[in-house]
C-alpha positions in Angstrom: 9.5 -4.5 -26.0 6.5 -4.7 -28.3 3.7 -4.7 -26.2 2.8 -5.0 -23.2 4.1 -8.4 -21.8 1.1 -9.2 -18.5 3.9 -10.3 -15.8 1.6 -13.5 -14.9 3.0 -16.3 -12.6 7.2 -15.4 -13.0 7.5 -12.5 -14.5 9.2 -10.0 -16.2 13.2 -10.5 -15.3 14.2 -7.9 -17.6 12.6 -5.0 -14.6 14.4 -5.8 -11.7 16.6 -7.5 -14.5 18.2 -10.3 -12.7 20.8 -7.1 -11.6 19.7 -6.7 -7.6 22.4 -9.8 -6.7 24.8 -8.1 -7.9 23.8 -4.1 -6.6 24.6 -4.7 -2.5 20.5 -5.4 -2.3 20.7 -7.9 -0.9 21.3 -6.6 2.6 18.6 -8.0 5.8 17.9 -5.2 7.8 15.3 -4.4 10.9 12.1 -4.2 10.6 12.1 -0.6 10.7 14.7 0.1 8.6 12.3 -2.9 6.4 9.5 -0.7 6.2 10.3 2.0 5.3 12.5 0.4 2.6 9.1 -1.0 1.0 7.0 2.7 1.6 9.7 4.3 -0.1 9.2 6.2 -3.1 12.3 4.7 -4.7 11.1 1.7 -6.3 15.6 0.6 -6.1 14.4 1.1 -1.9 11.4 -0.5 -2.6 13.1 -3.4 -3.9 15.8 -3.6 -1.5 12.7 -3.5 1.2 11.9 -6.9 -0.9 15.1 -8.1 -0.6 15.6 -7.6 3.2 12.1 -9.1 3.7 12.7 -12.6 1.9 16.6 -13.0 3.7 15.5 -12.2 7.3 12.6 -14.9 6.6 14.8 -17.4 4.6 12.4 -17.5 1.2 15.1 -18.8 -1.2 15.6 -17.0 -4.9 15.8 -18.4 -8.1 16.0 -17.7 -11.5 13.4 -19.9 -13.4 16.1 -22.0 -14.6 16.6 -22.7 -11.1 20.1 -21.3 -10.4 19.8 -20.3 -6.7 19.8 -16.5 -6.4 19.2 -16.1 -2.4 20.2 -19.2 -0.2 16.4 -20.2 2.4 15.6 -22.7 5.2 13.5 -25.3 3.1 14.9 -24.7 -0.4 15.0 -26.8 -3.9 12.2 -27.0 -6.4 9.7 -28.3 -4.0 10.9 -25.8 -1.3 9.3 -22.3 0.3 11.0 -19.9 -2.7 10.1 -17.1 -5.2 11.9 -16.5 -8.2 13.9 -13.5 -8.7 11.6 -11.1 -10.9 8.9 -11.8 -8.2 10.7 -9.9 -6.1 9.9 -6.4 -7.9 6.0 -7.8 -7.6 6.7 -7.6 -3.6 8.2 -4.9 -3.9 5.4 -3.1 -5.5 2.6 -5.8 -3.5 3.4 -3.4 -0.9 2.0 0.4 -2.0 -1.4 -1.4 -2.9 -4.9 0.3 -1.3 -5.7 -1.8 1.6 -8.3 -3.1 3.1 -10.3 -4.6 6.2 -8.2 -7.9 7.1 -12.1 -9.4 7.3 -12.0 -9.9 3.8 -9.2 -11.3 3.8 -10.0 -14.2 5.7 -13.9 -13.8 5.3 -11.9 -15.3 1.6 -9.6 -17.8 3.0 -12.9 -19.0 4.7 -14.7 -19.2 1.3 -11.5 -20.9 -0.9 -11.9 -23.7 1.8 -11.0 -22.9 5.1 -12.6 -24.4 7.8 -13.1 -21.9 10.5 -15.0 -18.3 10.2 -13.3 -15.5 8.8 -13.9 -14.3 13.0 -11.7 -17.3 14.2 -9.3 -16.6 11.8 -8.8 -13.4 12.4 -8.5 -14.0 16.0 -6.4 -16.6 15.6 -3.8 -14.4 14.3 -4.6 -11.4 16.4 -3.7 -14.3 19.7 -0.3 -15.7 17.5 0.6 -12.0 16.7 0.4 -10.7 20.6 2.5 -13.6 22.0 5.3 -13.5 19.0 5.2 -9.7 19.3 9.0 -9.9 19.4 9.3 -12.2 16.4 11.1 -10.2 13.2 8.0 -11.0 11.4 5.3 -9.3 13.6 8.1 -6.0 14.4 7.3 -6.2 10.3 3.8 -5.5 10.6 3.7 -3.4 13.4 6.6 -1.1 11.9 4.2 -1.3 8.6 0.7 0.1 10.9 -0.7 -3.5 10.7 -2.0 -3.5 14.2 -3.1 -6.2 15.8 -3.4 -5.2 19.6 -7.0 -3.8 18.8 -10.0 -5.4 18.9 -12.2 -3.7 16.5 -14.5 -6.4 14.7 -12.8 -5.5 11.4 -9.1 -5.9 11.8 -6.8 -4.1 10.8 -6.6 -2.9 7.6 -4.1 -5.3 5.4 -2.5 -4.4 1.7 -1.4 -7.1 -1.0 2.2 -8.3 0.8 0.4 -8.1 4.6 -1.8 -11.0 2.7 1.2 -12.8 0.8 2.8 -12.7 3.8 -0.1 -14.4 6.9 -1.5 -16.7 4.3 2.8 -18.0 4.5 2.4 -17.5 7.6 -0.4 -19.8 9.0 -0.3 -22.8 6.1 3.0 -23.2 5.0 4.7 -25.5 6.8 8.2 -23.3 8.4 10.5 -26.2 9.5 13.9 -26.1 7.8 14.1 -30.3 7.7 16.9 -29.5 4.1 18.9 -26.0 5.2 21.8 -24.7 2.9 25.4 -25.0 4.3 26.2 -22.6 7.2 28.2 -20.5 4.4 27.1 -20.0 1.2 29.8 -20.8 -1.4 32.2 -18.0 -1.9 31.7 -15.2 -5.0 28.0 -16.8 -4.8 26.7 -12.9 -3.9 24.6 -14.8 -1.9 23.9 -13.9 2.3 23.8 -17.3 4.7 20.1 -18.5 5.5 19.1 -17.9 8.6 19.1 -21.2 11.2 15.4 -21.4 11.4 12.1 -20.2 9.5 11.3 -16.7 9.8 7.8 -17.8 9.4 5.1 -20.2 10.9 3.7 -18.2 14.3 0.5 -18.2 13.5 1.0 -22.0 12.3 1.9 -23.0 15.2 -1.1 -21.6 16.4 -3.6 -23.4 14.6 -3.0 -22.8 11.0 -0.7 -26.7 10.8 -4.9 -28.2 11.4 -6.2 -26.1 8.5 -5.4 -26.7 4.8 -6.4 -23.6 2.0 -7.1 -26.8 -0.5 -6.0 -30.2 -2.7 -3.1 -28.1 -3.1 0.1 -27.4 -1.4 0.1 -24.4 0.8 3.5 -23.1 -1.5 0.9 -23.5 -4.2 -1.4 -20.9 -3.0 1.7 -18.7 -2.5 2.5 -18.7 -5.3 -0.7 -17.9 -7.1 -1.0 -14.9 -5.3 2.8 -13.4 -6.6 1.6 -14.9 -10.3 -1.9 -12.6 -9.7 0.1 -10.4 -8.5 2.4 -10.0 -11.6 0.1 -9.1 -13.9 0.4 -5.2 -14.5 -0.9 -2.6 -16.2 2.8 -0.3 -17.3 3.0 3.1 -18.0 5.4 4.4 -20.6 6.6 6.7 -20.8 8.2 6.0 -16.8 7.6 10.4 -15.9 6.3 13.3 -17.8 7.2 16.5 -17.5 4.4 19.2 -19.2 4.9 23.3 -20.1 2.2 24.9 -20.0 1.8 26.6 -22.4 2.4 31.1 -23.5 -1.5 32.2 -25.0 -2.3 28.4 -25.9 -2.2 24.7 -25.6 1.5 23.9 -23.7 3.2 20.3 -24.6 1.3 16.8 -25.2 2.7 13.8 -24.6 0.8 10.1 -25.4 0.4 7.5 -22.6 0.4 4.2 -23.6 -1.3 1.2 -21.4 -0.5 -2.1 -21.2 -1.2 -5.1 -19.9 1.3 -7.3 -19.4 1.1 -11.3 -18.8 4.3 -13.0 -19.3 2.9 -17.0 -20.2 3.9 -19.9 -20.0 4.8 -21.9 -16.7 9.0 -21.8 -15.2 11.3 -24.8 -16.3 12.1 -24.9 -12.4 9.6 -25.6 -9.9 6.2 -27.6 -10.3 3.9 -26.9 -12.7 1.4 -23.9 -11.1 -1.5 -23.6 -10.0 -2.1 -20.4 -12.5 -0.3 -20.1 -15.7 -1.4 -17.6 -18.6 -0.7 -19.4 -22.2 -2.4 -16.6 -23.9 -3.1 -12.8 -24.7 -5.6 -11.7 -22.4 -7.0 -9.4 -25.4 -9.7 -6.9 -24.5 -9.3 -5.2 -21.5 -11.6 -3.1 -19.8 -9.5 0.1 -18.4 -10.0 3.5 -16.4 -7.9 6.8 -17.2 -7.0 8.5 -13.0 -6.7 12.0 -13.4 -4.8 13.2 -9.8 -6.8 16.0 -8.5 -3.5 17.8 -8.2 -3.3 18.8 -11.9 -6.7 20.4 -12.8 -6.9 23.1 -14.4 -3.4 22.3 -15.3 -3.8 20.0 -18.4 -6.4 18.0 -20.2 -6.7 14.2 -21.7 -7.6 13.4 -24.8 -9.8 15.9 -26.5 -10.7 18.2 -23.6 -11.8 18.0 -19.8 -10.4 16.3 -17.1 -12.7 13.8 -16.3 -11.7 10.3 -15.8 -11.5 7.6 -18.8 -13.0 4.5 -20.1 -11.5 2.8 -22.4 -10.8 -0.6 -23.6 -7.6 -2.1 -25.0 -6.9 -3.4 -29.0 -6.5 -7.0 -28.9 -2.8 -6.6 -28.0 -3.4 -4.8 -24.4 -3.0 -1.6 -25.2 -4.3 1.8 -24.7 -3.4 5.5 -25.2 -4.1 8.4 -23.8 -3.0 11.8 -25.0 -2.6 14.5 -22.3 -1.8 17.8 -22.8 -1.0 21.0 -20.9 -4.1 24.1 -21.0 -2.2 27.6 -21.8 0.0 29.2 -19.3 -2.0 31.6 -17.0 1.0 33.9 -16.3 3.8 36.0 -17.9 7.6 35.0 -19.1 8.3 37.3 -16.4 6.4 35.4 -13.5 8.0 32.8 -10.8 8.3 29.4 -13.1 6.2 26.9 -10.5 5.1 23.0 -11.0 2.9 20.6 -9.2 3.2 17.0 -9.9 0.5 14.3 -9.7 -0.1 11.0 -10.8 -2.0 9.8 -13.4 -3.4 6.2 -12.8 -4.8 3.2 -14.6 -6.8 0.7 -13.8 -8.9 -2.6 -14.8 -12.6 -1.6 -14.3 -13.1 -5.6 -13.7 -10.8 -6.8 -11.6 -12.4 -10.5 -12.0 -13.3 -10.2 -15.3 -9.5 -9.3 -16.2 -8.6 -12.5 -14.0 -10.4 -15.0 -15.7 -9.1 -13.5 -19.6 -5.8 -13.8 -18.0 -5.7 -17.4 -16.2 -8.9 -18.5 -18.9 -10.0 -21.9 -16.8 -8.8 -21.3 -13.1 -10.5 -22.8 -10.9 -13.9 -21.0 -9.9 -12.5 -21.4 -6.6 -9.2 -19.7 -7.1 -11.0 -16.3 -8.6 -13.2 -15.8 -6.0 -9.9 -15.8 -3.4 -7.8 -13.9 -5.1 -9.6 -11.2 -7.4 -10.9 -8.9 -4.9 -7.9 -8.6 -2.8 -5.7 -5.4 -3.1 -3.9 -4.6 -6.2 -0.6 -2.6 -8.2 -1.9 -0.1 -10.4 -0.2 1.6 -13.6 1.5 4.7 -11.8 2.5 7.8 -13.8 4.1 10.8 -12.2 3.3 13.9 -14.1 4.6 16.9 -13.3 4.0 20.4 -14.8 4.9 23.3 -15.2 4.3 27.3 -15.3 4.8 30.7 -14.7 2.7 32.1 -12.1 2.8 34.3 -8.5 2.7 32.2 -5.4 -0.5 31.8 -4.3 0.5 31.9 0.0 -3.1 30.4 0.9 -1.5 27.1 -0.1 0.5 24.2 1.9 3.1 25.4 -0.7 6.4 23.4 -0.7 8.8 23.4 2.8 7.8 21.9 5.9 4.6 23.2 7.7 4.3 22.8 11.1 1.6 23.5 13.7 -0.6 22.7 16.3 -4.4 23.2 16.6 -6.8 23.2 20.2 -10.0 21.6 18.8 -14.0 21.9 19.7 -16.5 19.3 19.7 -18.5 16.6 20.4 -18.3 12.7 20.7 -21.1 10.2 21.8 -19.1 7.6 24.1 -21.2 4.7 25.3 -24.1 6.6 25.5 -22.8 10.0 27.0 -21.4 12.9 25.1 -18.3 14.0 25.6 -16.3 17.5 24.8 -12.7 17.9 24.4 -11.1 20.1 27.8 -7.8 19.5 26.7 -5.1 18.2 25.2 -4.7 19.6 21.1 -3.3 18.2 17.9 -0.2 18.6 16.7 1.3 18.1 13.6 4.3 18.4 10.3 3.8 18.3 6.9 5.9 17.5 4.0 5.3 19.1 0.8 7.5 18.3 -2.8 6.1 19.2 -5.7 2.7 20.3 -5.0 1.9 17.0 -3.3 1.8 16.8 0.9 4.7 13.6 0.4 5.1 12.6 4.3 5.1 14.0 8.0 3.1 13.3 11.2 0.0 13.9 13.0 -0.6 13.1 16.5 -3.8 14.3 19.0 -4.3 13.8 22.5 -7.2 15.1 23.4 -9.1 14.5 26.9 -12.4 14.8 26.7 -15.8 15.1 29.8 -19.3 15.1 30.5 -21.0 14.1 33.8 -19.5 11.4 35.2 -17.9 10.5 32.4 -14.4 11.6 31.5 -12.4 10.0 27.7 -9.2 10.3 25.9 -8.9 10.3 22.7 -5.3 9.2 21.6 -3.5 8.4 17.8 -0.9 9.3 15.2 -1.4 9.4 11.5 0.9 10.3 8.4 -1.0 13.0 5.6 -1.5 13.2 2.0 -3.5 15.6 -0.5 -1.6 19.1 -1.6 -1.4 22.5 -1.4 -5.5 23.3 -1.1 -5.8 21.0 1.4 -4.4 17.7 3.6 -6.1 14.9 4.7 -5.3 12.1 6.6 -7.0 8.7 8.5 -5.9 5.8 10.5 -7.5 2.8 12.2 -4.5 3.0 15.0 -5.7 5.7 17.8 -8.1 4.7 21.4 -10.3 6.2 22.6 -9.7 5.1 27.0 -12.6 6.1 29.0 -14.4 5.9 32.4 -17.5 6.6 34.0 -17.2 7.6 37.7 -14.5 4.9 39.3 -15.1 2.6 37.4 -12.4 0.4 35.3 -11.3 2.6 31.9 -12.7 1.1 29.0 -10.7 1.4 26.0 -12.3 1.1 22.6 -10.0 1.5 18.5 -10.6 4.2 16.4 -11.0 5.1 12.8 -10.3 8.7 12.7 -9.9 11.2 9.3 -9.0 15.1 8.9 -8.6 17.6 6.9 -6.5 20.3 7.5 -8.0 23.4 4.4 -5.4 26.3 4.7 -7.9 29.7 4.5 -4.3 32.7 4.6 -1.1 32.6 5.0 2.0 34.7 3.6 4.2 32.3 2.3 5.1 31.5 6.4 2.7 31.2 8.1 -0.2 29.6 7.5 -4.2 29.7 9.6 -7.3 27.5 8.4 -9.8 25.2 9.2 -9.1 21.6 10.8 -12.2 19.4 10.8 -11.7 15.7 12.4 -14.6 12.9 12.3 -13.8 10.2 14.9 -15.5 6.4 14.6 -15.3 3.3 16.8 -14.1 0.4 14.9 -16.6 -2.1 16.9 -20.6 -0.7 16.5 -21.2 -1.8 19.9 -18.5 1.1 21.9 -21.7 3.5 20.4 -18.3 5.8 19.7 -19.4 8.6 17.4 -18.9 12.0 16.9 -16.8 15.2 15.1 -14.2 17.5 16.9 -12.6 21.2 14.9 -10.3 23.5 15.3 -9.0 26.6 14.1 -5.1 25.8 13.5 -2.0 28.3 12.6 1.6 26.9 10.9 4.0 28.1 10.1 6.9 26.3 7.2 10.8 25.9 7.9 11.3 26.9 4.1 
């Protein structure tokens, strides 16, 4: 492929290869299994999660020429479907950044939904509480999209969650034209579910609302068309070796803005169609902190770089490994980080890719979370292991915190409980684990309990975590218990160790998700962690 082909509307069949039909990917998993697959670092597992999502909800899949790949509850060109190349798009949408759901409902209101953002958020919250046993709600919960709290901003949502909730609230879920109970023999298809797996928010009030003049399915397709616009990096992975006494290996990384041009032959004319290459695009190269000191970008240095692509949408960055700090006889070590390429202005990219698109649609779609170009880079060098860091392996430990938190005008301090943690480190990155807090606090006549869990991230020198799903329960004397949702951020910083045991500092910041609760404070601790190898 001579250049990047911006994956608009119904994207690169070559990327998913249509081959996902025959590779066992169309398996209907449980909500929890689907969430785990979507969170996997393995692209094949993420696609498997996307197929499971579509199969369980009853969303059909077609090729751009109209060949059915997966049966759905509303099949056909005027039904509810995605194109087979968009399965990969959905899988990648599960890995975008997140934003408060109130930002999403705010853009829905601005698009034309005649309901205030907070009221829309409450519609979803009510619907998902009442339907908390539904497959879709269980999937959202497994993906840490929790509507059980009363935070004013709502849960944090990524691009996939926003597409699911657009479908759930505005697309009619009836199954007037169903496929046969049995798919044609030898077709590789699974039977469609008897009823749609979406429509909770639609039944709770979405049926009374409208997104605009076009059918709701057209807006759901437009969202995917925007997400189909990708920044793709080549090569797909890179491994560099630092040089003895001087610069090491180098690699030229090419970023291409990909747009698939023209409308598909199947289905109604889409709201968004890219009919020309977007031309020059402003991009930013974002180097990973893990590779600082190991590589240099361009003509030197490690700072983020802003570039402008050529007319074909391409930009090239040279990455070179630095000198090896160790001796050849020292053990070989390696660290992995992810180089990113992102547009500096999503609205400008949207307008370049979809010239002539309605401003209201641009304002709705351009600010949403998006996938970014990502290139895993591994750098090898020689040196003695630094035992005052989280080296590769599994680390676990506990910490008893101290400090103070303000709760409704009172100051409470820890009187019991602890933070427990497990960190899985590979390639110099914290890739898995969990951090849990159950801390008892007291002050005057006020007693409180802080409770929550989070998934850690970070690198050898510091592991971090953040979540908005924690709770703080407190009572004043004999009054009823009050519960509030919390936003908690933390950082483990190792200070000393012997490669089997580490000690260091833990810092926690706590605040209520609602300003009215008046919850804020900082907690600290000394932690000890042991390695399981």
